[in-house]
C-alpha positions in Angstrom: -10.7 144.6 27.8 -13.1 144.5 24.9 -12.6 146.3 21.6 -15.5 148.3 20.4 -17.1 147.5 17.1 -15.8 149.6 14.3 -18.1 151.9 12.5 -20.2 150.1 9.8 -19.1 152.5 7.1 -15.4 151.9 7.9 -16.1 148.2 7.8 -17.9 148.6 4.4 -14.9 150.5 3.0 -12.4 147.9 4.3 -14.4 145.0 2.9 -14.8 146.8 -0.5 -11.0 147.4 -0.6 -10.4 143.7 0.0 -12.8 142.8 -2.7 -11.1 145.2 -5.1 -7.6 144.0 -4.4 -9.0 140.4 -4.8 -10.2 141.3 -8.3 -13.9 140.7 -7.6 -16.6 142.6 -9.5 -18.3 145.7 -8.1 -21.6 143.9 -8.7 -20.8 141.7 -5.6 -21.5 144.7 -3.2 -23.6 143.2 -0.4 -25.0 146.6 0.8 -28.4 148.1 0.0 -28.2 151.1 2.3 -26.9 154.0 0.2 -24.2 155.3 2.6 -22.7 151.8 3.2 -22.9 151.0 -0.5 -21.1 154.2 -1.4 -18.3 153.5 1.1 -18.0 149.9 -0.1 -17.7 151.1 -3.7 -15.1 153.7 -2.8 -13.0 151.1 -1.1 -13.5 148.8 -4.1 -12.2 151.5 -6.5 -9.2 152.1 -4.3 -8.5 148.4 -4.1 -8.7 148.0 -7.8 -6.4 150.9 -8.4 -3.9 149.4 -6.0 -4.2 146.0 -7.7 -3.5 147.7 -11.1 -0.5 149.5 -9.6 0.9 146.2 -8.3 0.3 146.7 -4.6 -0.8 143.2 -3.8 0.8 140.7 -1.5 3.8 141.9 0.5 4.1 145.2 -1.4 0.6 146.2 -0.3 0.9 145.5 3.4 1.5 149.1 4.2 -2.1 149.9 3.1 -3.6 147.7 5.8 -4.9 149.5 8.9 -3.7 148.5 12.4 -6.7 147.2 14.3 
């Protein structure tokens, strides 16, 4: 049974979150389409916030979505 591809906006948010937690700059956003870029930046902001709050590594596992 195949899994369907996730929505591109959801993927943009998830990738942005990973970039934020990883400490990368928001200037590394790969999207040019406005909606996808906005979702990536929203994920990036949430990821940076979680990084600042110390939710990296094992303590941040609960933030990951089940796929």
